Every structure is written in C-alpha cells, then in structure tokens.
Backbone as XML, in Angstrom:
<?xml version="1.0"?>
<chain id="A" units="angstrom">
  <residue number="1" name="UNK">
    <atom name="N" x="-16.890" y="-203.874" z="107.915"/>
    <atom name="CA" x="-17.446" y="-205.079" z="108.454"/>
    <atom name="C" x="-18.331" y="-204.757" z="109.477"/>
  </residue>
  <residue number="2" name="UNK">
    <atom name="N" x="-19.628" y="-205.245" z="109.213"/>
    <atom name="CA" x="-20.722" y="-205.022" z="110.289"/>
    <atom name="C" x="-21.241" y="-206.312" z="110.481"/>
  </residue>
  <residue number="3" name="UNK">
    <atom name="N" x="-21.288" y="-206.608" z="111.805"/>
    <atom name="CA" x="-21.895" y="-207.848" z="112.305"/>
    <atom name="C" x="-22.301" y="-207.657" z="113.652"/>
  </residue>
  <residue number="4" name="UNK">
    <atom name="N" x="-23.172" y="-208.457" z="114.181"/>
    <atom name="CA" x="-23.654" y="-208.397" z="115.463"/>
    <atom name="C" x="-23.205" y="-209.612" z="116.227"/>
  </residue>
  <residue number="5" name="UNK">
    <atom name="N" x="-22.555" y="-210.609" z="115.782"/>
    <atom name="CA" x="-22.192" y="-211.753" z="116.522"/>
    <atom name="C" x="-20.694" y="-211.402" z="116.886"/>
  </residue>
  <residue number="6" name="UNK">
    <atom name="N" x="-20.294" y="-212.000" z="118.024"/>
    <atom name="CA" x="-18.850" y="-211.704" z="118.533"/>
    <atom name="C" x="-17.824" y="-212.408" z="117.525"/>
  </residue>
  <residue number="7" name="UNK">
    <atom name="N" x="-16.645" y="-211.832" z="117.324"/>
    <atom name="CA" x="-15.789" y="-212.153" z="116.537"/>
    <atom name="C" x="-14.359" y="-212.542" z="116.962"/>
  </residue>
  <residue number="8" name="UNK">
    <atom name="N" x="-13.947" y="-213.768" z="116.353"/>
    <atom name="CA" x="-12.474" y="-214.086" z="116.968"/>
    <atom name="C" x="-11.564" y="-213.705" z="115.860"/>
  </residue>
  <residue number="9" name="UNK">
    <atom name="N" x="-10.143" y="-213.612" z="116.351"/>
    <atom name="CA" x="-9.336" y="-213.392" z="115.012"/>
    <atom name="C" x="-9.413" y="-214.296" z="113.960"/>
  </residue>
  <residue number="10" name="UNK">
    <atom name="N" x="-9.450" y="-215.639" z="114.370"/>
    <atom name="CA" x="-9.634" y="-216.779" z="113.143"/>
    <atom name="C" x="-10.973" y="-216.391" z="112.304"/>
  </residue>
  <residue number="11" name="UNK">
    <atom name="N" x="-11.922" y="-215.841" z="112.828"/>
    <atom name="CA" x="-13.046" y="-215.595" z="112.191"/>
    <atom name="C" x="-12.812" y="-214.524" z="111.152"/>
  </residue>
  <residue number="12" name="UNK">
    <atom name="N" x="-11.856" y="-213.555" z="111.154"/>
    <atom name="CA" x="-11.504" y="-212.474" z="110.219"/>
    <atom name="C" x="-10.357" y="-213.274" z="109.333"/>
  </residue>
  <residue number="13" name="UNK">
    <atom name="N" x="-9.298" y="-213.603" z="109.932"/>
    <atom name="CA" x="-8.331" y="-214.267" z="109.135"/>
    <atom name="C" x="-8.019" y="-215.693" z="109.681"/>
  </residue>
  <residue number="14" name="UNK">
    <atom name="N" x="-8.603" y="-216.720" z="108.909"/>
    <atom name="CA" x="-8.416" y="-218.278" z="109.250"/>
    <atom name="C" x="-6.871" y="-218.678" z="109.110"/>
  </residue>
  <residue number="15" name="UNK">
    <atom name="N" x="-6.451" y="-219.587" z="109.809"/>
    <atom name="CA" x="-5.059" y="-220.034" z="109.735"/>
    <atom name="C" x="-4.832" y="-220.165" z="108.224"/>
  </residue>
  <residue number="16" name="UNK">
    <atom name="N" x="-3.431" y="-219.736" z="107.940"/>
    <atom name="CA" x="-3.056" y="-219.951" z="106.472"/>
    <atom name="C" x="-3.489" y="-218.834" z="105.594"/>
  </residue>
  <residue number="17" name="UNK">
    <atom name="N" x="-4.303" y="-218.020" z="106.025"/>
    <atom name="CA" x="-4.791" y="-216.870" z="105.196"/>
    <atom name="C" x="-3.957" y="-215.640" z="105.780"/>
  </residue>
  <residue number="18" name="UNK">
    <atom name="N" x="-3.320" y="-214.741" z="104.690"/>
    <atom name="CA" x="-2.448" y="-213.762" z="105.098"/>
    <atom name="C" x="-3.064" y="-212.277" z="104.948"/>
  </residue>
  <residue number="19" name="UNK">
    <atom name="N" x="-4.370" y="-212.248" z="104.160"/>
    <atom name="CA" x="-5.012" y="-210.987" z="103.988"/>
    <atom name="C" x="-6.571" y="-211.370" z="103.652"/>
  </residue>
  <residue number="20" name="UNK">
    <atom name="N" x="-7.326" y="-210.071" z="103.945"/>
    <atom name="CA" x="-8.649" y="-210.297" z="103.304"/>
    <atom name="C" x="-9.356" y="-208.981" z="103.056"/>
  </residue>
  <residue number="21" name="UNK">
    <atom name="N" x="-10.318" y="-208.867" z="102.421"/>
    <atom name="CA" x="-10.843" y="-207.671" z="101.886"/>
    <atom name="C" x="-11.832" y="-207.161" z="103.101"/>
  </residue>
  <residue number="22" name="UNK">
    <atom name="N" x="-11.508" y="-206.027" z="103.534"/>
    <atom name="CA" x="-12.442" y="-205.279" z="104.531"/>
    <atom name="C" x="-12.878" y="-203.746" z="104.081"/>
  </residue>
  <residue number="23" name="UNK">
    <atom name="N" x="-14.217" y="-203.874" z="103.810"/>
    <atom name="CA" x="-14.892" y="-202.520" z="103.412"/>
    <atom name="C" x="-13.976" y="-202.025" z="102.150"/>
  </residue>
  <residue number="24" name="UNK">
    <atom name="N" x="-13.694" y="-202.886" z="101.175"/>
    <atom name="CA" x="-13.199" y="-202.494" z="99.756"/>
    <atom name="C" x="-11.390" y="-202.429" z="99.920"/>
  </residue>
  <residue number="25" name="UNK">
    <atom name="N" x="-10.935" y="-202.632" z="101.006"/>
    <atom name="CA" x="-9.518" y="-202.580" z="100.882"/>
    <atom name="C" x="-8.795" y="-203.808" z="101.236"/>
  </residue>
  <residue number="26" name="UNK">
    <atom name="N" x="-7.698" y="-204.255" z="100.760"/>
    <atom name="CA" x="-7.110" y="-205.524" z="101.372"/>
    <atom name="C" x="-6.294" y="-205.068" z="102.464"/>
  </residue>
  <residue number="27" name="UNK">
    <atom name="N" x="-6.571" y="-205.988" z="103.638"/>
    <atom name="CA" x="-5.990" y="-205.754" z="104.870"/>
    <atom name="C" x="-5.077" y="-207.257" z="105.166"/>
  </residue>
  <residue number="28" name="UNK">
    <atom name="N" x="-3.948" y="-206.921" z="105.377"/>
    <atom name="CA" x="-2.893" y="-207.840" z="105.726"/>
    <atom name="C" x="-2.997" y="-208.047" z="107.145"/>
  </residue>
  <residue number="29" name="UNK">
    <atom name="N" x="-2.658" y="-209.369" z="107.477"/>
    <atom name="CA" x="-2.443" y="-209.560" z="108.915"/>
    <atom name="C" x="-1.457" y="-208.878" z="109.486"/>
  </residue>
  <residue number="30" name="UNK">
    <atom name="N" x="-1.369" y="-208.416" z="110.645"/>
    <atom name="CA" x="-0.356" y="-207.674" z="111.071"/>
    <atom name="C" x="-0.238" y="-206.156" z="110.867"/>
  </residue>
  <residue number="31" name="UNK">
    <atom name="N" x="-1.356" y="-205.548" z="110.257"/>
    <atom name="CA" x="-1.457" y="-204.297" z="109.975"/>
    <atom name="C" x="-1.601" y="-203.441" z="111.204"/>
  </residue>
  <residue number="32" name="UNK">
    <atom name="N" x="-2.518" y="-203.744" z="112.017"/>
    <atom name="CA" x="-2.912" y="-203.214" z="113.181"/>
    <atom name="C" x="-1.472" y="-203.177" z="114.177"/>
  </residue>
  <residue number="33" name="UNK">
    <atom name="N" x="-1.020" y="-204.249" z="114.373"/>
    <atom name="CA" x="0.087" y="-204.485" z="115.154"/>
    <atom name="C" x="1.463" y="-203.467" z="114.547"/>
  </residue>
  <residue number="34" name="UNK">
    <atom name="N" x="1.746" y="-203.593" z="113.135"/>
    <atom name="CA" x="2.625" y="-202.931" z="112.589"/>
    <atom name="C" x="2.427" y="-201.469" z="112.969"/>
  </residue>
  <residue number="35" name="UNK">
    <atom name="N" x="1.092" y="-200.937" z="112.807"/>
    <atom name="CA" x="0.673" y="-199.456" z="112.913"/>
    <atom name="C" x="1.203" y="-199.098" z="114.492"/>
  </residue>
  <residue number="36" name="UNK">
    <atom name="N" x="0.730" y="-200.182" z="115.340"/>
    <atom name="CA" x="1.184" y="-199.798" z="116.765"/>
    <atom name="C" x="2.535" y="-199.686" z="117.276"/>
  </residue>
  <residue number="37" name="UNK">
    <atom name="N" x="3.161" y="-200.677" z="116.452"/>
    <atom name="CA" x="4.637" y="-200.848" z="116.768"/>
    <atom name="C" x="5.257" y="-199.462" z="116.273"/>
  </residue>
  <residue number="38" name="UNK">
    <atom name="N" x="4.979" y="-198.764" z="114.986"/>
    <atom name="CA" x="5.476" y="-197.748" z="114.506"/>
    <atom name="C" x="5.160" y="-196.528" z="115.364"/>
  </residue>
  <residue number="39" name="UNK">
    <atom name="N" x="3.890" y="-196.602" z="115.914"/>
    <atom name="CA" x="3.672" y="-195.281" z="116.887"/>
    <atom name="C" x="4.529" y="-195.433" z="118.062"/>
  </residue>
  <residue number="40" name="UNK">
    <atom name="N" x="4.973" y="-196.516" z="118.649"/>
    <atom name="CA" x="5.863" y="-196.739" z="119.711"/>
    <atom name="C" x="7.281" y="-196.244" z="119.219"/>
  </residue>
  <residue number="41" name="UNK">
    <atom name="N" x="7.503" y="-196.436" z="118.097"/>
    <atom name="CA" x="8.813" y="-195.943" z="117.587"/>
    <atom name="C" x="8.873" y="-194.286" z="117.360"/>
  </residue>
  <residue number="42" name="UNK">
    <atom name="N" x="7.663" y="-193.912" z="116.981"/>
    <atom name="CA" x="7.440" y="-192.429" z="116.825"/>
    <atom name="C" x="7.681" y="-191.721" z="117.947"/>
  </residue>
  <residue number="43" name="UNK">
    <atom name="N" x="7.195" y="-192.317" z="119.186"/>
    <atom name="CA" x="7.481" y="-191.745" z="120.640"/>
    <atom name="C" x="8.415" y="-192.129" z="121.297"/>
  </residue>
  <residue number="44" name="UNK">
    <atom name="N" x="9.371" y="-193.058" z="120.681"/>
    <atom name="CA" x="10.606" y="-193.517" z="121.473"/>
    <atom name="C" x="11.645" y="-192.291" z="121.442"/>
  </residue>
  <residue number="45" name="UNK">
    <atom name="N" x="12.093" y="-191.947" z="122.635"/>
    <atom name="CA" x="12.993" y="-190.728" z="122.667"/>
    <atom name="C" x="14.578" y="-191.325" z="122.180"/>
  </residue>
  <residue number="46" name="UNK">
    <atom name="N" x="14.724" y="-192.672" z="122.273"/>
    <atom name="CA" x="15.978" y="-193.152" z="121.873"/>
    <atom name="C" x="15.983" y="-193.329" z="120.423"/>
  </residue>
  <residue number="47" name="UNK">
    <atom name="N" x="14.869" y="-193.350" z="119.591"/>
    <atom name="CA" x="14.954" y="-193.589" z="118.232"/>
    <atom name="C" x="15.595" y="-192.239" z="117.474"/>
  </residue>
  <residue number="48" name="UNK">
    <atom name="N" x="16.010" y="-192.474" z="116.476"/>
    <atom name="CA" x="16.754" y="-191.515" z="115.684"/>
    <atom name="C" x="15.778" y="-190.803" z="114.837"/>
  </residue>
  <residue number="49" name="UNK">
    <atom name="N" x="15.894" y="-189.730" z="114.161"/>
    <atom name="CA" x="14.976" y="-188.817" z="113.498"/>
    <atom name="C" x="14.819" y="-189.544" z="112.478"/>
  </residue>
  <residue number="50" name="UNK">
    <atom name="N" x="15.672" y="-190.435" z="111.661"/>
    <atom name="CA" x="15.519" y="-191.083" z="110.632"/>
    <atom name="C" x="14.412" y="-192.290" z="110.677"/>
  </residue>
  <residue number="51" name="UNK">
    <atom name="N" x="14.662" y="-193.127" z="111.985"/>
    <atom name="CA" x="13.895" y="-194.045" z="112.469"/>
    <atom name="C" x="12.229" y="-193.659" z="112.694"/>
  </residue>
  <residue number="52" name="UNK">
    <atom name="N" x="12.333" y="-192.396" z="113.313"/>
    <atom name="CA" x="10.997" y="-191.773" z="113.382"/>
    <atom name="C" x="10.297" y="-191.401" z="112.225"/>
  </residue>
  <residue number="53" name="UNK">
    <atom name="N" x="11.116" y="-190.848" z="111.120"/>
    <atom name="CA" x="10.515" y="-190.521" z="109.966"/>
    <atom name="C" x="10.065" y="-191.670" z="109.245"/>
  </residue>
  <residue number="54" name="UNK">
    <atom name="N" x="10.986" y="-192.798" z="108.952"/>
    <atom name="CA" x="10.579" y="-193.909" z="108.420"/>
    <atom name="C" x="9.192" y="-194.702" z="109.077"/>
  </residue>
  <residue number="55" name="UNK">
    <atom name="N" x="9.105" y="-194.696" z="110.467"/>
    <atom name="CA" x="7.843" y="-195.065" z="111.085"/>
    <atom name="C" x="6.881" y="-194.278" z="110.631"/>
  </residue>
  <residue number="56" name="UNK">
    <atom name="N" x="6.834" y="-193.051" z="110.603"/>
    <atom name="CA" x="5.698" y="-192.015" z="110.375"/>
    <atom name="C" x="5.394" y="-192.328" z="108.743"/>
  </residue>
  <residue number="57" name="UNK">
    <atom name="N" x="6.090" y="-192.464" z="108.006"/>
    <atom name="CA" x="6.028" y="-192.912" z="106.654"/>
    <atom name="C" x="5.059" y="-194.103" z="106.357"/>
  </residue>
  <residue number="58" name="UNK">
    <atom name="N" x="5.631" y="-195.330" z="107.294"/>
    <atom name="CA" x="4.740" y="-196.516" z="107.214"/>
    <atom name="C" x="3.518" y="-196.179" z="107.879"/>
  </residue>
  <residue number="59" name="UNK">
    <atom name="N" x="3.469" y="-195.496" z="108.916"/>
    <atom name="CA" x="1.961" y="-195.407" z="109.498"/>
    <atom name="C" x="0.945" y="-194.501" z="108.409"/>
  </residue>
  <residue number="60" name="UNK">
    <atom name="N" x="1.629" y="-193.778" z="107.599"/>
    <atom name="CA" x="0.920" y="-192.985" z="106.620"/>
    <atom name="C" x="0.480" y="-193.979" z="105.580"/>
  </residue>
  <residue number="61" name="UNK">
    <atom name="N" x="1.305" y="-195.028" z="105.221"/>
    <atom name="CA" x="0.847" y="-196.202" z="104.047"/>
    <atom name="C" x="-0.079" y="-197.048" z="104.734"/>
  </residue>
  <residue number="62" name="UNK">
    <atom name="N" x="-0.191" y="-197.219" z="106.064"/>
    <atom name="CA" x="-1.023" y="-198.107" z="106.698"/>
    <atom name="C" x="-2.302" y="-197.596" z="107.137"/>
  </residue>
  <residue number="63" name="UNK">
    <atom name="N" x="-2.502" y="-196.252" z="107.148"/>
    <atom name="CA" x="-3.599" y="-195.549" z="107.691"/>
    <atom name="C" x="-4.860" y="-195.852" z="107.027"/>
  </residue>
  <residue number="64" name="UNK">
    <atom name="N" x="-4.908" y="-196.138" z="105.747"/>
    <atom name="CA" x="-6.041" y="-196.252" z="104.882"/>
    <atom name="C" x="-6.753" y="-197.730" z="105.221"/>
  </residue>
  <residue number="65" name="UNK">
    <atom name="N" x="-5.858" y="-198.609" z="105.699"/>
    <atom name="CA" x="-6.142" y="-199.943" z="105.980"/>
    <atom name="C" x="-6.458" y="-199.846" z="107.467"/>
  </residue>
  <residue number="66" name="UNK">
    <atom name="N" x="-6.082" y="-199.114" z="108.289"/>
    <atom name="CA" x="-6.563" y="-198.963" z="109.459"/>
    <atom name="C" x="-7.848" y="-198.217" z="109.642"/>
  </residue>
  <residue number="67" name="UNK">
    <atom name="N" x="-8.199" y="-197.330" z="108.611"/>
    <atom name="CA" x="-9.419" y="-196.719" z="108.401"/>
    <atom name="C" x="-10.515" y="-197.740" z="108.165"/>
  </residue>
  <residue number="68" name="UNK">
    <atom name="N" x="-10.120" y="-198.491" z="107.120"/>
    <atom name="CA" x="-10.948" y="-199.600" z="106.483"/>
    <atom name="C" x="-11.315" y="-200.592" z="107.609"/>
  </residue>
  <residue number="69" name="UNK">
    <atom name="N" x="-10.238" y="-200.994" z="108.504"/>
    <atom name="CA" x="-10.700" y="-201.890" z="109.494"/>
    <atom name="C" x="-11.727" y="-201.294" z="110.446"/>
  </residue>
  <residue number="70" name="UNK">
    <atom name="N" x="-11.642" y="-200.049" z="110.807"/>
    <atom name="CA" x="-12.556" y="-199.353" z="111.672"/>
    <atom name="C" x="-12.004" y="-199.017" z="113.155"/>
  </residue>
  <residue number="71" name="UNK">
    <atom name="N" x="-10.556" y="-199.127" z="113.121"/>
    <atom name="CA" x="-9.732" y="-198.784" z="114.508"/>
    <atom name="C" x="-10.191" y="-197.347" z="114.866"/>
  </residue>
  <residue number="72" name="UNK">
    <atom name="N" x="-10.301" y="-196.361" z="114.074"/>
    <atom name="CA" x="-10.339" y="-194.905" z="114.208"/>
    <atom name="C" x="-11.827" y="-194.667" z="114.864"/>
  </residue>
  <residue number="73" name="UNK">
    <atom name="N" x="-12.727" y="-195.558" z="114.847"/>
    <atom name="CA" x="-13.956" y="-195.423" z="115.268"/>
    <atom name="C" x="-14.129" y="-195.776" z="116.634"/>
  </residue>
  <residue number="74" name="UNK">
    <atom name="N" x="-13.020" y="-196.226" z="117.306"/>
    <atom name="CA" x="-13.031" y="-197.078" z="118.804"/>
    <atom name="C" x="-11.965" y="-196.280" z="119.468"/>
  </residue>
  <residue number="75" name="UNK">
    <atom name="N" x="-10.868" y="-195.843" z="118.864"/>
    <atom name="CA" x="-9.717" y="-195.596" z="119.417"/>
    <atom name="C" x="-9.377" y="-193.933" z="119.206"/>
  </residue>
  <residue number="76" name="UNK">
    <atom name="N" x="-9.067" y="-193.360" z="120.154"/>
    <atom name="CA" x="-8.358" y="-192.027" z="119.870"/>
    <atom name="C" x="-7.093" y="-191.939" z="120.535"/>
  </residue>
  <residue number="77" name="UNK">
    <atom name="N" x="-6.026" y="-191.675" z="119.659"/>
    <atom name="CA" x="-4.798" y="-191.643" z="119.821"/>
    <atom name="C" x="-4.274" y="-190.243" z="120.737"/>
  </residue>
  <residue number="78" name="UNK">
    <atom name="N" x="-3.476" y="-190.559" z="121.891"/>
    <atom name="CA" x="-3.062" y="-189.473" z="122.583"/>
    <atom name="C" x="-2.115" y="-188.664" z="121.657"/>
  </residue>
  <residue number="79" name="UNK">
    <atom name="N" x="-1.326" y="-189.229" z="120.857"/>
    <atom name="CA" x="-0.393" y="-188.426" z="120.057"/>
    <atom name="C" x="-1.230" y="-187.595" z="118.910"/>
  </residue>
  <residue number="80" name="UNK">
    <atom name="N" x="-1.292" y="-186.202" z="118.866"/>
    <atom name="CA" x="-1.975" y="-185.570" z="117.895"/>
    <atom name="C" x="-1.441" y="-185.750" z="116.355"/>
  </residue>
  <residue number="81" name="UNK">
    <atom name="N" x="-0.251" y="-186.111" z="116.540"/>
    <atom name="CA" x="0.260" y="-186.578" z="114.987"/>
    <atom name="C" x="-0.022" y="-187.809" z="114.452"/>
  </residue>
  <residue number="82" name="UNK">
    <atom name="N" x="-0.181" y="-188.761" z="115.260"/>
    <atom name="CA" x="-0.816" y="-190.004" z="114.902"/>
    <atom name="C" x="-2.221" y="-189.918" z="114.560"/>
  </residue>
  <residue number="83" name="UNK">
    <atom name="N" x="-2.944" y="-189.133" z="115.513"/>
    <atom name="CA" x="-4.429" y="-188.889" z="115.204"/>
    <atom name="C" x="-4.687" y="-188.168" z="113.916"/>
  </residue>
  <residue number="84" name="UNK">
    <atom name="N" x="-3.697" y="-187.200" z="113.677"/>
    <atom name="CA" x="-4.128" y="-186.565" z="112.272"/>
    <atom name="C" x="-3.742" y="-187.462" z="111.050"/>
  </residue>
  <residue number="85" name="UNK">
    <atom name="N" x="-2.803" y="-188.348" z="111.175"/>
    <atom name="CA" x="-2.719" y="-189.354" z="110.194"/>
    <atom name="C" x="-3.795" y="-190.174" z="109.908"/>
  </residue>
  <residue number="86" name="UNK">
    <atom name="N" x="-4.554" y="-190.351" z="110.802"/>
    <atom name="CA" x="-5.891" y="-191.208" z="110.633"/>
    <atom name="C" x="-7.118" y="-190.370" z="110.289"/>
  </residue>
  <residue number="87" name="UNK">
    <atom name="N" x="-7.093" y="-189.072" z="110.685"/>
    <atom name="CA" x="-8.177" y="-188.239" z="110.299"/>
    <atom name="C" x="-7.959" y="-187.787" z="108.863"/>
  </residue>
  <residue number="88" name="UNK">
    <atom name="N" x="-6.748" y="-187.605" z="108.451"/>
    <atom name="CA" x="-6.459" y="-187.001" z="107.128"/>
    <atom name="C" x="-6.772" y="-188.481" z="106.034"/>
  </residue>
  <residue number="89" name="UNK">
    <atom name="N" x="-6.557" y="-189.793" z="106.555"/>
    <atom name="CA" x="-6.737" y="-191.129" z="105.798"/>
    <atom name="C" x="-8.305" y="-191.174" z="105.682"/>
  </residue>
  <residue number="90" name="UNK">
    <atom name="N" x="-8.905" y="-190.892" z="106.725"/>
    <atom name="CA" x="-10.467" y="-191.090" z="106.832"/>
    <atom name="C" x="-11.136" y="-190.084" z="105.642"/>
  </residue>
  <residue number="91" name="UNK">
    <atom name="N" x="-10.573" y="-188.852" z="105.819"/>
    <atom name="CA" x="-11.059" y="-187.867" z="104.866"/>
    <atom name="C" x="-10.806" y="-188.366" z="103.541"/>
  </residue>
  <residue number="92" name="UNK">
    <atom name="N" x="-9.647" y="-188.760" z="103.039"/>
    <atom name="CA" x="-9.483" y="-189.125" z="101.793"/>
    <atom name="C" x="-10.218" y="-190.370" z="101.340"/>
  </residue>
  <residue number="93" name="UNK">
    <atom name="N" x="-10.518" y="-191.168" z="102.442"/>
    <atom name="CA" x="-11.398" y="-192.397" z="101.992"/>
    <atom name="C" x="-12.854" y="-192.174" z="101.898"/>
  </residue>
  <residue number="94" name="UNK">
    <atom name="N" x="-13.245" y="-190.829" z="102.425"/>
    <atom name="CA" x="-14.547" y="-190.224" z="101.926"/>
    <atom name="C" x="-15.609" y="-190.668" z="102.781"/>
  </residue>
</chain>
C-alpha cells in the first residue's frame, strides 16, 4: 500500500467491509489488534503454557498479513521471539 496522502482507518476498510487485499494478501479487520493481543498473552506471566503456545501459533498464522500490511517496516518488537516470527514471515514472503 503506497500512498502519499494521509490515511484514516475508514480509507482502508470502510464501514461494513471486513477485509481488503493489501499487497496481494487478504487482510481482515482486526488482524493487527489480534496480533498485538496475542503478543500480550505470550508475555503474560499468568498465562498457561498452553495459552502461550496457542497465542504463538495464531501469531504465526497472522504474520504473513502483518508483513503485507507493512507493520514490520515501522515497528521493532522488544520480544525476540515475536520479532523472529515476523523476520521468518518476511523471508518467506520474499
């Protein structure tokens, strides 16, 4: 998504639209929020190992879309495990 004009959320996904194609990948609304919520679970000391593993698996599923959206070009995660998920997804995307 290359643009020089400022973008509002409704410019990306208007009301009533649940997904859009970004850089060849279908991106659902809520993808970034879900990725970040699962990052919180992964780092939550009160989460069980099963909850952390499920959060990690979901983050791996979401990573290609996060890459397509371009978050990785602007954000460096402090958690090396999360950063590695995105590095691997970017490498696979080519």
